[in-house]
N, C-alpha and C positions, 0 to 999 in steps of 0.2 A: 254310886249313883249321886250325880251333882245335887247341891242344895236347890230347892225351888227357890225362884226369885219372889220378893215380896208381892210383885204385881201378879204373878201367877197363884200364889197362895190365896190372894184376896178375891182372884177370879174363880177359883175352885169353891171358894166359900160362898161367892154369890151364886154359882150354879146351885150348889146344893140347896141354898136358902129359895131360889126360884122354884126348884123343882120338889120342894119338900110339901108334904100333904097339910102341914099346918096343924096346930094343937087344937084341942077342944075348945079353947078359948081365944084363939087369936083368928081376927078375920083375915080374909084372903088379900084385902088391900093393904093390911099392915105387912103381910108377908112379901108382898111386890114392893112396898116402900123400902123395906129393909134391904131386899135383894138389890133394888135401884140404888140405894146408897153405898153397897159393896162394889157393884159394877163401876161406880162413879169413882170410888177410889182405886180400884184395879185400874181404871182407864188413865187416871192421873199418875199412878205409879209407872206404867207403861211409857207415859210421856216422858217421864224422868229418865227412864232407861233408853230413851229416843226410839222406841219402838212404836212408830206411829201408826202403822196398819193395825196392831193388836189394841193400840189405844183406841182407834176409831171403832174397832169391832166391839170393845167393851161398852164405849158410850151408846152405840147402837143398841146393845143388849139392855142397858140402862133405860134407854128410851122406851123400848118395848114393856119393861116393867112398869113405867110410869104410865104408859098407855093402859095396860091391864088393870092399874090401880086408880085410873079415872083422873090421873094428875095431867091434864093436857098442857098447861104453861110449862111445867117441868119437862114433859115430853119434848115440846118445841126446843127447849134449851139443850137437852141432851143431844138431840139430833144436830142442832148447830155445833156443839162441841164436837161431835162425831166428825162433822164436815170439816172443821178447822184440823184435826188430826189427819184426816184423809188428804187434805190439801197438800201434805208433804208427800207428793209423788204418786197419789192415786186419785187423780182427777174425776173419773167416772163415779167412784164411790163417794166422792165429794158432793158431786151433782146430785145423786140418789139422795144423800141425807140432807142436803138443802131442800130438795123437793118435799121430802117429808115434814121438815121445818115449817115450810110455807104452808102446807095443807092445815097444819095445826093453827098457825097464825091467821089465815083467812077465815077458818071456822070460829075463832075468837074474835073476828073483826078487826084484827091488828094489822091493817093494811099497809101503814107506814112501814112497819118492820118487815111484812111480806115483801114489800118492794126492795128494801134493804138486800135482803137475801136473794131475790130474783136477779138483782143487779150483780151480786157476786157470782151467780151462776153464768151470767153473761160474760163476765171477765175470765171465768175459767174457760168457758168454750173459747174465747178470743186468744187467751194466752196460752193455754195447756193444750187443748185437743185441736185448736185451729179450725173450728167448725163456724165459720163466720155466718152463715145462715141461721145457725141456731142462736148464736150470740145476739144477732140482730133481733129475733124474736123475743128474746129475755129482756133486752133493752127496751123494746116496746111494751111488753107486758109490764115491767118495773115503772116506766114512765106513765102508763095509764092509771096505775095504782097511785103514784106520787100525786098526779093531777087530781085524782079523786080526794085527796088528803089535803089539797090546796097547798102542796108543796111545789110550786110552780118552777121555781128556779131548778130544783133537782129533776123534775119532770123534763124540763127543756134540754138539760144535759143529757139526759137517757136518749130523747127524741133525736137529738143531734149526733150522738154516738151512732145510733141506729141508722140515720141518713148517710152518714160518712160510709158505713158498712154496706148499705144498698148500693151505693156508687161503686165501691170496690168490687162489688158482684155484678156491676152493669146493670143494675136494676134501677135505671135511672128516673123513671117516672115517680116510682116509691120514694126515691130519695128526694125529688123536687117537692113531693107533697109533704114530706116530713120537715124539710128547710122551710117551706113556707109557713107551716103550722107553727114552727118555733118563733119564726119571724113575728107572725100575728100576735102571739103570746107576749113577745118582747116589746112591741110596739106600745104597749099599755103603760108601760112604767119607765119614768125618767131614768131609773137605774140601769135597765137593760136595753133601753133604745139604742144604745150607741153600737150594740153588737149586731142589730138588724142587717147592717150592709154587709157583714160578713157572710151571714145566712144567704143572702139574695145572691152574693157574688158566687157562692158555692152552687145554688140552684141554678144561675145562669150557665156555669161552666158544664153541670150535668145536661142541660139542653143542647148545648154544642157537642158534647161527647156522643149525644144520641145522633149527630149529624142533622140537627133540625134547627138552622138559624132562625126560621120564621117563628117558631116557638119562643126560641130564646128572646127574639127583638119584642114579641108580643108580651112575655113576661116582664121584661124590663120596664115596658112602658107601665103595665100594671103597677109594678113595684114603685116606679116614681108617682103614680097617682096616690099611692097608699102613704108615702112619706115625701113631701115636696122637696126636702133636702137632698134626697138620695142622688137625684141626677148629677149633681155638683161634687159627689164623692170620687175618690181615685178608683174604687171599686166599680162603680157604675161605669166611668169613662173607660176603664180597662176592659170590662165585658163589652162594651159597645164597640171599641177599636177590634177586639178579638171576632166579633160578629161580621164586621166589615170584612176583614182579612179573610174569614171563612167564605163568605159569599164570593170574594174576589179570587178565591183560590191563592191567595198571596202568602206563602209560606214565609217570606223575608219580613214582611209587614207583621206578621204573627209573632215572630221570634223577637223582633225588636221590641214590640210591646211588652212581651214577657219579660225581657232583660230589664227594660226600664222600671217595670213594676218592682221586680225583685230587688233593684238597687235601693228602693225606699223602704219596701215592707219584703223581708226574706220570705220566699215561698217555702212553704212546710211540704212534708213529704206527699201528703194527699194531694196538694195542689199541683205539684211536680208532676206526680203520676197521671192525673186527669189531663193536665196540659199537653203532655206527651201523646195521649190517646187522640186528643182532639187534632194535634198537629198532624199526626199519621191520616187523620180523616180528610184533611185539606187535599183537595186534588188541585194539582197544578193546572192551570188553564191550559188546553192544548193550543199550541201555537199555530199560526195559520201561514205555512210555508207554500 
């Protein structure tokens, strides 16, 4: 029979300790504390052996011992360690472990850390499970918590990510609301004011992607009244030309404006994607023959 690995031996010891009845003199909290320590050692040992699923499971069992022993901060930490192990190929388990971490953090009033973990969940949904709708919800929840804790810049980054994703899902009104929210937050500070034109550009493109040049034009007027320098920016001029091309059904004018803008400011994938959608929506004017 092959020798047991160190990790497996530690895991057996931890199981034995967790299931023991405890002696006359030891309290159950001591028992769970000791079992928790053994599970943690086993988990780290599994990580050394690159057995990430087993490591995650051992950290999860550590977390349960910490909970039974009333050690809530340690439980939050153990669940987080479990999620880091599970991230190596088990995204659903990682999300489950992070959700447990968040539950402990919010109970303890640690919303800043909870926001960090919620953002991690958003990234797993986005990169691993490709569930854009759920990623969107996680970024928004994280953003709300950051905003509560006065971490405005981090909150804005989350809201901007969620706006981009709403647009990818063709939920344009929600995307516009989020871009405008981030722009409003950014107007108040000299450090972030420069980025406002980018958010308004994206909001303008979303209105056109909805096939609604009237709303696009109305919004551009509103943005110009919020910041008097906006009208003279390349972003504002670009959106205004696109609105005109859209209203006239002029695809050539549209393409020309896009090419010209791209020569100075390289278009990213998001903008390229939405501009293609808008272009498909431009109906060529029926010619009178």
